[in-house]
C-alpha positions in Angstrom: 13.6 28.8 -156.6 12.2 28.3 -153.0 14.3 27.2 -150.0 12.8 23.7 -150.1 13.6 23.4 -153.8 17.2 24.3 -153.1 17.4 21.8 -150.2 15.9 19.2 -152.4 18.5 19.8 -155.1 21.3 19.7 -152.5 19.8 16.5 -151.1 20.0 14.9 -154.5 23.5 16.0 -155.1 25.0 15.2 -151.7 22.9 12.4 -150.4 22.1 10.5 -153.6 24.4 11.2 -156.5 27.5 11.5 -154.3 26.9 8.0 -153.0 26.8 6.5 -156.4 23.0 6.6 -157.1 22.9 7.8 -160.8 19.6 6.4 -162.1 18.3 9.6 -163.7 14.7 8.3 -163.8 14.8 7.9 -160.0 16.6 11.2 -159.4 14.0 13.0 -161.5 11.2 11.3 -159.5 12.8 12.3 -156.2 13.2 15.9 -157.5 9.5 16.0 -158.4 8.2 15.1 -154.9 8.1 17.7 -152.1 9.2 15.7 -149.1 8.3 18.6 -146.8 4.7 17.9 -147.5 5.0 14.4 -145.9 6.7 15.2 -142.6 5.0 16.5 -139.4 4.7 20.2 -139.3 7.0 20.6 -136.4 9.7 18.7 -138.3 9.5 20.5 -141.7 12.9 22.1 -141.2 14.4 18.6 -141.1 12.5 17.4 -144.2 15.7 17.0 -146.3 18.0 15.9 -143.5 20.0 12.7 -144.2 18.0 10.6 -141.7 14.6 9.0 -141.1 12.0 11.1 -139.3 9.2 10.0 -136.9 5.5 10.2 -138.1 2.3 9.1 -136.5 1.7 5.6 -135.1 5.3 5.3 -133.9 6.4 4.8 -137.6 9.0 6.7 -139.6 9.4 8.3 -143.0 12.6 6.6 -144.3 15.9 8.3 -145.0 15.8 9.8 -148.5 18.7 7.7 -149.7 17.0 4.5 -148.7 13.8 5.4 -150.5 15.8 6.2 -153.6 18.0 3.1 -153.3 15.0 0.8 -153.0 13.2 2.6 -155.9 16.3 2.1 -158.1 16.5 -1.5 -157.1 13.0 -2.1 -158.5 14.2 -1.3 -162.0 10.8 0.3 -162.8 9.4 0.9 -166.3 6.7 3.4 -167.2 4.1 0.7 -167.7 4.8 -1.2 -164.5 2.2 -1.9 -161.8 3.8 -1.6 -158.3 2.7 -2.9 -154.9 4.0 -1.1 -151.8 3.7 -2.7 -148.4 3.8 0.0 -145.7 2.4 3.3 -147.0 3.6 5.3 -144.0 3.5 9.0 -144.9 2.9 8.3 -148.6 6.3 9.8 -149.7 7.7 6.7 -151.2 4.4 6.0 -153.0 4.6 9.4 -154.6 8.1 8.8 -155.9 7.0 5.4 -157.3 4.0 7.0 -158.9 6.3 9.5 -160.7 7.8 6.5 -162.6 5.2 3.7 -162.7 1.8 3.5 -164.3 -0.1 2.4 -161.1 0.9 2.1 -157.4 -1.1 0.0 -155.0 -0.1 0.6 -151.4 -1.2 -1.2 -148.2 -1.0 0.2 -144.7 -2.1 -1.4 -141.4 -2.4 1.9 -139.4 -5.7 3.6 -140.1 -4.4 7.0 -139.1 -1.6 6.7 -141.7 -4.0 5.4 -144.4 -6.2 8.5 -144.0 -3.4 11.1 -143.8 -1.5 9.6 -146.8 -4.6 9.3 -148.9 -5.6 12.9 -148.2 -2.1 14.2 -148.9 -1.7 12.2 -152.1 -5.1 13.4 -153.3 -4.2 17.0 -152.5 -1.0 16.7 -154.5 -2.9 15.4 -157.5 -1.8 11.8 -157.7 -4.5 9.8 -159.6 -2.5 6.6 -160.0 -2.0 5.7 -156.4 -4.5 3.4 -154.7 -4.4 3.1 -150.8 -5.7 0.1 -148.9 -6.2 -0.3 -145.1 -5.1 -3.8 -144.3 -2.4 -6.4 -143.6 0.4 -5.6 -146.2 2.1 -9.0 -145.7 -0.9 -10.5 -147.5 -0.4 -8.2 -150.5 -3.4 -7.1 -152.6 -4.3 -10.2 -154.5 -7.2 -8.6 -156.4 -4.7 -6.5 -158.4 -1.9 -9.1 -158.7 0.3 -9.9 -160.4 2.7 -6.9 -159.9 5.7 -6.0 -161.9 7.4 -4.8 -158.7 6.8 -5.1 -155.0 8.6 -3.0 -152.3 8.3 -3.6 -148.6 9.1 -0.7 -146.2 9.4 -2.8 -143.1 11.7 -5.6 -142.0 10.4 -9.1 -141.8 11.9 -12.4 -140.6 11.7 -13.9 -144.1 10.4 -13.1 -147.5 6.6 -13.7 -147.3 5.4 -16.4 -149.8 2.2 -14.4 -150.2 4.2 -11.6 -151.8 6.3 -13.8 -153.9 3.2 -15.4 -155.4 1.8 -12.0 -156.4 5.0 -11.2 -158.3 4.8 -11.4 -162.1 7.3 -13.5 -164.0 10.4 -11.3 -164.4 9.1 -9.1 -161.5 11.3 -7.7 -158.7 10.6 -7.7 -155.0 12.7 -5.5 -152.7 12.4 -6.2 -148.9 14.5 -5.9 -145.7 14.9 -9.3 -144.1 16.6 -10.4 -140.9 16.1 -12.5 -137.8 16.9 -9.4 -135.7 14.4 -6.7 -135.0 17.2 -4.1 -135.1 19.0 -4.7 -138.4 18.2 -6.5 -141.7 19.7 -7.2 -145.1 18.0 -5.5 -148.1 17.1 -8.3 -150.5 16.1 -8.1 -154.2 14.1 -11.2 -155.2 13.6 -11.7 -158.9 10.9 -14.2 -160.1 12.5 -16.3 -162.9 9.6 -18.7 -163.5 6.5 -20.0 -161.7 8.6 -21.8 -159.1 12.1 -20.3 -159.4 13.3 -17.1 -157.6 16.8 -15.5 -157.5 17.9 -13.4 -154.5 20.5 -10.6 -154.3 21.9 -9.0 -151.1 21.9 -5.2 -151.4 23.4 -4.4 -148.0 22.5 -3.8 -144.4 19.5 -1.6 -143.5 17.4 -0.8 -140.4 13.6 -0.7 -140.7 10.6 -0.9 -138.3 9.3 -4.4 -138.0 7.0 -5.9 -140.6 3.9 -6.9 -138.6 1.3 -9.2 -140.0 0.2 -12.7 -140.8 3.3 -13.3 -142.9 5.6 -11.2 -140.8 6.4 -10.7 -137.2 3.7 -11.2 -134.6 2.7 -8.0 -132.9 3.7 -9.3 -129.4 7.2 -10.3 -130.7 7.8 -7.0 -132.5 6.8 -4.8 -129.6 8.4 -6.8 -126.8 11.6 -5.2 -125.4 14.3 -7.8 -124.9 16.5 -7.5 -121.8 19.6 -6.5 -123.8 17.7 -3.8 -125.6 16.3 -2.3 -122.4 20.0 -2.1 -121.3 19.5 -4.1 -118.0 22.0 -7.0 -118.7 24.4 -4.8 -120.7 24.3 -2.1 -118.0 25.4 -4.8 -115.4 28.2 -5.8 -117.7 29.3 -2.1 -118.0 29.2 -1.8 -114.2 31.5 -4.8 -113.9 33.8 -3.6 -116.7 34.3 0.0 -115.7 36.3 2.1 -113.2 33.9 4.1 -111.0 34.9 7.4 -109.4 33.2 9.9 -107.1 34.5 13.2 -108.5 37.0 14.6 -111.0 39.3 15.8 -108.2 39.6 12.4 -106.7 39.6 10.1 -109.7 42.7 7.8 -110.0 43.9 8.0 -113.6 46.8 5.6 -113.3 45.1 2.8 -115.1 44.0 5.1 -117.8 47.5 6.4 -118.3 48.7 2.7 -118.5 46.1 2.1 -121.3 47.3 5.2 -123.1 50.8 3.8 -122.9 53.3 5.4 -125.4 50.6 7.0 -127.6 51.8 10.1 -129.3 48.3 11.6 -129.6 45.4 11.5 -127.1 42.1 12.8 -128.4 39.6 14.0 -125.7 36.1 14.5 -126.9 32.9 16.0 -125.4 29.2 15.4 -126.0 28.4 19.1 -125.8 30.2 22.4 -126.1 28.7 23.7 -122.9 29.2 21.1 -120.2 31.6 21.9 -117.3 32.5 18.3 -116.4 33.8 17.6 -119.9 36.2 20.6 -119.8 37.3 19.8 -116.3 37.9 16.1 -116.9 39.8 16.9 -120.1 41.9 19.4 -118.0 42.6 16.8 -115.3 43.7 14.1 -117.9 45.8 16.7 -119.8 47.6 17.8 -116.6 48.6 14.2 -115.9 49.7 13.6 -119.5 51.9 16.7 -119.3 53.4 15.8 -115.9 53.7 12.1 -116.2 54.1 11.4 -119.9 55.8 14.5 -121.3 53.1 15.9 -123.6 54.1 19.3 -124.9 51.2 20.5 -127.1 47.5 21.0 -126.6 45.4 21.4 -129.8 41.8 22.5 -129.5 38.7 23.1 -131.6 39.3 26.8 -131.7 40.6 29.4 -134.2 44.3 29.7 -134.5 44.6 33.4 -133.7 42.4 33.2 -130.6 44.4 30.2 -129.3 47.6 32.1 -130.1 46.6 34.7 -127.5 46.5 32.0 -124.8 49.7 30.4 -126.1 51.5 33.7 -125.5 50.0 33.9 -122.1 51.0 30.4 -121.0 54.5 31.1 -122.3 54.7 34.2 -120.1 55.0 36.5 -123.1 51.7 38.3 -122.8 49.3 39.3 -120.0 46.1 37.4 -119.3 43.8 38.2 -122.2 40.9 35.9 -121.3 39.1 38.8 -119.6 39.6 41.1 -122.6 37.4 41.2 -125.7 40.0 40.1 -128.2 40.2 36.2 -128.0 37.0 34.1 -128.3 34.8 37.2 -128.8 32.7 35.7 -131.6 29.7 33.5 -131.1 29.8 31.1 -129.3 31.9 33.0 -126.7 31.2 30.5 -123.9 32.8 27.6 -125.7 36.3 28.7 -124.7 35.8 31.8 -122.7 34.6 30.0 -119.6 35.9 29.6 -116.0 36.8 25.9 -116.5 39.2 26.8 -119.4 40.5 29.8 -117.5 41.4 27.7 -114.5 43.3 25.2 -116.7 45.1 28.0 -118.6 46.3 29.5 -115.3 47.6 26.1 -114.2 49.4 25.7 -117.6 51.1 29.1 -117.2 52.3 28.1 -113.7 53.6 24.8 -115.0 55.5 26.5 -117.9 57.1 29.0 -115.5 58.9 26.1 -113.8 60.5 25.0 -117.2 63.5 27.0 -118.4 64.0 25.7 -121.9 61.3 27.3 -124.1 61.2 24.3 -126.5 60.0 22.2 -123.5 57.2 24.5 -122.5 53.7 23.3 -123.3 52.0 25.1 -126.3 48.3 25.9 -126.8 47.1 25.8 -130.4 43.9 26.3 -132.3 42.9 23.9 -135.1 39.8 25.5 -136.6 39.4 27.8 -139.6 36.7 30.4 -138.9 39.0 33.4 -138.2 39.3 34.6 -141.8 39.5 38.3 -141.0 41.8 37.9 -138.0 44.1 35.6 -139.8 44.4 38.0 -142.8 45.3 40.7 -140.4 47.9 38.5 -138.7 49.6 37.6 -142.0 49.8 41.2 -143.1 51.1 42.3 -139.7 53.9 39.8 -139.8 54.8 40.7 -143.4 54.8 44.4 -142.5 57.5 43.6 -140.0 59.8 41.2 -142.0 59.1 42.1 -145.6 57.1 45.3 -146.3 57.2 45.0 -150.1 55.7 41.5 -150.0 53.1 42.8 -147.5 51.9 45.3 -150.1 51.5 42.5 -152.7 49.7 40.4 -150.2 47.3 43.2 -149.4 46.3 43.4 -153.1 45.8 39.6 -153.3 43.7 39.5 -150.2 41.7 42.5 -151.5 39.1 40.2 -153.2 38.2 38.8 -149.8 38.2 42.1 -147.9 34.5 42.9 -148.5 33.5 39.5 -146.9 36.2 39.0 -144.3 34.0 40.0 -141.3 31.1 37.7 -142.5 32.6 35.1 -144.9 29.2 33.3 -145.2 28.3 36.1 -147.6 31.3 35.1 -149.7 29.8 31.7 -150.1 26.6 33.3 -151.4 28.2 35.5 -154.0 30.5 32.8 -155.3 27.4 30.6 -155.9 25.9 33.2 -158.2 28.9 32.9 -160.6 28.9 36.7 -160.8 31.9 37.1 -158.5 35.3 35.6 -159.2 36.4 33.3 -156.4 39.6 34.3 -154.6 41.3 30.9 -154.6 44.2 31.8 -156.8 45.1 35.0 -154.9 45.1 33.5 -151.4 47.0 30.4 -152.6 49.6 32.8 -154.1 50.1 34.5 -150.7 50.6 31.1 -149.0 53.0 29.9 -151.7 55.1 33.1 -151.5 55.3 32.8 -147.7 56.5 29.2 -148.0 59.0 30.1 -150.6 60.6 32.6 -148.2 60.4 30.1 -145.3 64.2 29.9 -144.8 64.8 33.7 -144.7 61.8 34.5 -142.6 62.1 31.7 -140.1 65.8 32.4 -139.4 64.7 35.8 -137.9 62.0 34.3 -135.6 60.9 30.7 -136.3 57.9 30.9 -133.9 56.5 34.1 -135.5 57.0 32.6 -139.0 55.1 29.4 -137.9 52.2 31.5 -136.6 52.1 33.5 -139.9 52.3 30.4 -142.0 49.4 28.8 -140.2 47.3 31.9 -140.5 48.0 32.0 -144.3 47.1 28.3 -144.6 43.9 29.0 -142.6 42.9 31.8 -145.0 43.4 29.5 -148.0 41.4 26.6 -146.5 38.7 29.0 -145.1 38.2 30.4 -148.6 37.7 27.0 -150.0 35.5 26.0 -147.0 33.1 28.9 -147.4 33.1 28.5 -151.2 31.9 24.9 -150.9 29.5 25.4 -147.9 26.2 25.8 -149.7 26.5 23.4 -152.6 28.3 20.5 -151.0 27.7 20.3 -147.2 29.7 17.1 -146.7 32.6 18.6 -148.7 32.7 21.7 -146.4 32.6 19.4 -143.3 35.5 17.4 -144.8 37.3 20.5 -145.8 37.1 21.7 -142.2 38.3 18.5 -140.6 41.0 18.0 -143.1 42.3 21.5 -142.2 42.2 20.7 -138.5 44.1 17.4 -139.1 46.7 19.2 -141.3 47.1 21.9 -138.7 47.7 19.2 -136.0 50.4 17.7 -138.2 52.0 21.1 -138.7 52.1 21.6 -134.9 53.7 18.2 -134.3 56.3 18.9 -137.0 57.0 22.3 -135.5 57.3 20.9 -132.0 59.7 18.2 -133.1 59.8 14.4 -133.7 59.4 13.6 -130.0 56.4 15.8 -129.5 53.2 14.5 -128.1 49.8 16.3 -128.3 46.5 16.3 -126.6 43.5 17.2 -128.8 40.3 18.7 -127.3 37.4 18.5 -129.8 33.7 17.5 -129.9 33.0 13.7 -130.0 31.7 14.3 -133.6 35.3 15.3 -134.6 37.4 12.9 -132.6 35.3 9.7 -132.7 36.2 7.7 -135.8 33.6 8.7 -138.5 33.8 5.2 -140.0 32.0 3.9 -136.9 29.1 6.4 -137.4 26.4 7.2 -140.0 28.7 10.1 -141.1 30.6 7.5 -143.2 27.5 6.8 -145.3 27.3 10.5 -146.1 30.8 10.5 -147.4 32.1 12.4 -144.4 35.4 11.8 -142.5 36.7 13.5 -139.4 39.8 14.2 -137.4 39.5 11.0 -135.5 39.4 8.9 -138.6 42.4 10.7 -140.2 44.4 10.4 -137.0 43.8 6.7 -136.8 44.6 6.2 -140.5 47.9 8.1 -140.0 49.0 7.1 -136.5 47.3 3.8 -135.8 47.6 2.6 -132.2 49.8 5.6 -131.5 46.6 7.5 -131.1 44.1 7.0 -128.2 40.6 8.4 -128.5 38.4 9.1 -125.5 34.7 10.0 -125.8 32.4 11.5 -123.2 28.7 11.2 -122.4 26.0 12.3 -120.0 22.3 11.6 -119.4 20.8 14.8 -117.9 21.6 18.1 -116.2 22.2 21.6 -117.6 24.1 22.8 -120.6 25.2 26.2 -122.0 23.8 26.5 -125.5 21.9 28.8 -127.8 18.5 28.2 -129.5 19.6 29.5 -132.9 22.7 30.8 -134.7 24.1 33.9 -133.1 21.5 33.8 -130.4 22.2 34.5 -126.7 23.6 31.8 -124.5 21.0 30.0 -122.4 21.3 27.6 -119.5 19.1 24.7 -120.8 17.9 21.5 -119.2 19.4 18.4 -120.9 16.6 15.9 -121.5 16.9 12.4 -120.2 18.4 10.2 -122.9 16.5 8.3 -125.5 15.5 4.7 -124.6 17.4 3.3 -127.6 20.6 5.1 -127.0 24.0 4.3 -125.5 23.3 7.1 -123.0 20.3 5.3 -121.7 22.3 2.1 -121.2 25.0 4.0 -119.3 22.3 5.8 -117.2 21.0 2.4 -116.1 24.5 1.5 -114.7 24.3 1.6 -111.0 27.0 4.3 -110.5 27.1 7.9 -111.5 30.5 8.3 -113.0 32.8 5.8 -114.7 35.6 5.2 -117.2 34.9 2.3 -119.6 37.9 0.8 -121.4 37.0 -0.2 -125.0 40.3 -0.9 -126.7 41.5 -3.0 -123.7 38.1 -4.1 -122.2 37.9 -5.7 -118.8 35.5 -8.2 -120.2 35.4 -8.8 -124.0 31.7 -9.7 -123.8 30.9 -6.1 -122.8 32.7 -4.8 -125.8 31.0 -7.3 -128.1 27.5 -6.4 -126.9 28.3 -2.7 -127.3 29.3 -3.1 -130.9 25.7 -3.1 -132.2 24.9 0.3 -133.6 22.7 2.5 -131.3 21.7 6.1 -131.0 24.3 8.5 -129.6 23.6 12.1 -128.6 25.6 15.1 -129.8 24.9 18.6 -128.5 26.8 21.4 -130.1 26.5 25.2 -129.5 22.8 24.9 -130.5 20.5 22.7 -128.4 16.8 22.1 -129.4 15.2 19.8 -126.8 11.9 20.0 -128.7 13.4 18.2 -131.7 16.1 16.4 -129.9 15.8 13.0 -131.7 16.1 14.6 -135.1 18.6 17.4 -134.2 21.0 15.7 -131.8 21.0 11.9 -132.2 22.9 9.7 -134.8 23.8 6.0 -135.1 27.2 4.8 -134.1 29.1 1.8 -132.8 30.7 3.0 -129.6 33.7 0.5 -129.3 34.7 1.2 -132.9 34.3 5.0 -132.5 36.4 5.4 -129.3 39.1 3.6 -127.3 37.6 4.6 -124.0 34.4 6.2 -122.8 34.0 8.5 -119.8 30.5 8.9 -118.3 28.9 11.5 -116.1 25.3 10.7 -115.3 24.4 14.3 -114.3 26.3 17.4 -115.5 26.2 21.2 -115.2 26.6 24.0 -117.7 29.9 25.8 -118.0 30.2 29.2 -116.4 31.0 31.8 -119.1 33.3 34.8 -118.7 31.4 38.0 -119.2 32.0 39.4 -122.7 30.0 40.7 -125.7 30.1 38.7 -128.9 31.4 40.4 -132.0 29.9 40.2 -135.4 30.9 37.6 -137.9 30.5 33.9 -138.8 29.7 31.6 -135.9 32.6 29.7 -134.5 31.2 26.3 -135.6 28.9 27.5 -138.5 27.1 25.7 -140.0 27.4 22.4 -138.2 27.2 23.4 -134.6 29.9 20.9 -133.4 
């Protein structure tokens, strides 16, 4: 089975079946069509991504789920004759042709007509007929049709298409008075004059241009709000401007945070100095003015534990050694911005006599499989040598893969290797059963061992699910981070307050982004569901500058130029604001109209440890509703890359593998 066949199977399982699309005829048709043949050569690696992709003539090949959903809505039979309006790449026509007897497809762009016709001929489709013309007028010479599908959004259902529908036929079309969003309608012809309509949900399509659709001038005009001009002026009036991180006054922000127990601080990349430095500045004030006692970050538990020992004064500075944060991407935490903050934190803790009041530094992530196994065994060797020997045997099934657990994911997929779930769970269970005896000797050391044992258990499940259910592995990771956060809060006591440092993709509420449609949740969503208004989420953004990132997994760190933001993005709107840096309150807006105008979903950029400017739109943008995602947004128009500490990366799974954020 080829790589693309595996990706196609995964797409069907994760993007289609998992969302409730179970029409086996449609799933079989999607399985039979090689989507990689219909996307531009430079985007082949994204052929099975859960998103639309650009093609020639400023058009798109639709998201696989939308193509399958619309095909299922047509309720096709083997003898049906289908009209498609908007051939595009030809991908949807190929899927229709796998089910129906004949497909008639009309496209208004000559370049797309020629490329689709050639591609479909090359793939051997004899029952697809392609016409260059105005699709809103249909193809009357071949009417009536049993089904009609329109792959562009019109202001209304064209009468010309309704008239070409057979009695009992189905017409599926996006309709809306806005050029940005539409409702997907299914129109069923009951009789010569009677039609029934069903609303199938919200969608976003390119405009349907033609005699019975939008006029070309209307569809291509850029309204003032879309260009960002009027909205940018509102943001200027509704935001707090500042010249530099050192001189920003955060009193109003602290007032908005109020008595929140959790403050989540995001970042739009893993390699931007301003994001780290502003998070450090806010965290210092939360510690000094609001009594926050825990910092939980998107890092592995054992690595963060080194820094926790340092800030508590129980260990020397280890940031310059090779032990913590020595695995790709080393610059994510081993950088001068973090080091400066850690030194401040140690100095702060030195002034506090009671150890329970000192600020702790904790890692939430689950990639340190090997290190965590070693930590559990080392602890048990000290407190219970007999149990340590039993634990070694149980962890033995993971030992061959501990240094590179992605290999474990491969072998468990083959069914030729027994998964280690029972063994690692047994170790965690036994550790918890002995909680009272162990913790009486040294509660903090037991807590550290307990979290490492929990990490091993969750990491085993994470890697085991990685390759056959990508959204499940994402959810497994964020669920682990949320549960670890809850464990930290419980350990620190009922009055504890925590600051969380993670990427925007983890702290911004997933329900406000396209992640939700993929069945994914994140830390921000789980925190809001559990803590409500006692959590305050702050996102970060930038337009241009430099960033520390790699070009591929495990690759060397590079200083890359961040491209100017996409014209349809939140970032472009913020760039058009006539000030470089600002804080924008969203939960408590200065002007409600600003928040209301920002609610419309737009593109948002996310740069992780990998940055690919050449495919930025496909690799790094997603749709979101900013005011639903965050309670506040902090903007830096131009930013610079973090300065890494000099160190050599060790072997093993990447810190954020496979998601990059």
